[in-house]
VOGU-3710 file (C-alpha; in Angstrom, 3 decimals, decimal comma):
1> mlteetlhnd> 42,753/51,251/27,188  44,789/52,400/24,201  48,449/51,612/24,326  51,149/51,881/21,722  50,836/48,148/21,104  47,115/48,296/20,328  47,667/51,226/17,990  50,275/49,209/16,131  47,979/46,188/15,898  45,318/48,299/14,152
11> rdpknemmtd> 47,830/49,161/11,437  49,168/45,650/11,102  49,209/44,509/7,432  47,745/41,161/8,519  44,609/42,967/9,708  44,279/44,776/6,381  44,253/41,496/4,462  41,470/40,069/6,645  38,641/42,048/5,114  35,159/40,745/4,492
21> peegsttvey> 35,036/39,124/1,020  31,490/40,451/0,545  32,434/44,033/1,387  30,910/46,341/-1,223  28,548/43,707/-2,607  25,483/45,698/-1,577  26,660/48,651/-3,641  27,187/46,412/-6,659  23,727/44,897/-6,217  22,148/48,360/-6,177
31> aigalatagf> 24,118/49,357/-9,287  23,010/46,243/-11,168  19,424/46,844/-10,077  19,578/50,449/-11,271  20,960/49,390/-14,660  18,286/46,724/-15,039  15,589/49,253/-14,149  16,900/51,748/-16,691  17,027/49,053/-19,364  13,471/47,957/-18,636
41> aglllvvlks> 12,272/51,583/-18,721  13,940/52,061/-22,110  12,345/48,911/-23,476  8,942/49,963/-22,137  9,326/53,371/-23,775  10,118/51,797/-27,149  7,129/49,460/-26,901  4,723/52,206/-25,840  5,843/54,490/-28,689  5,140/51,869/-31,342
51> gvvqsalehl> 2,166/52,585/-33,583  0,255/49,415/-32,782  0,413/49,944/-29,030  -0,431/53,650/-29,333  -3,540/52,970/-31,376  -4,628/50,205/-29,012  -4,189/52,517/-26,012  -6,062/55,341/-27,757  -8,924/52,991/-28,555  -8,982/51,654/-24,990
61> issalsis> -8,996/55,151/-23,477  -11,610/56,537/-25,849  -13,921/53,561/-25,243  -13,454/53,919/-21,482  -14,248/57,654/-21,591  -17,233/57,401/-23,954  -20,649/57,530/-22,405  -22,951/54,935/-23,893
//
């Protein structure tokens, strides 16, 4: 049952200070994961655009598609 006293207790400053210390940590973990994924994708793009890797991939694909 809601009374004036219970309404006051919900707004008590002591209750506001007793928050979970890990509150919001999931959001931070997702943000760090997204940044790491974007960084890895950028690195992969740079590596795949290099001349040595492109020629190796072209050779691999052409040998796989050739009929011998």
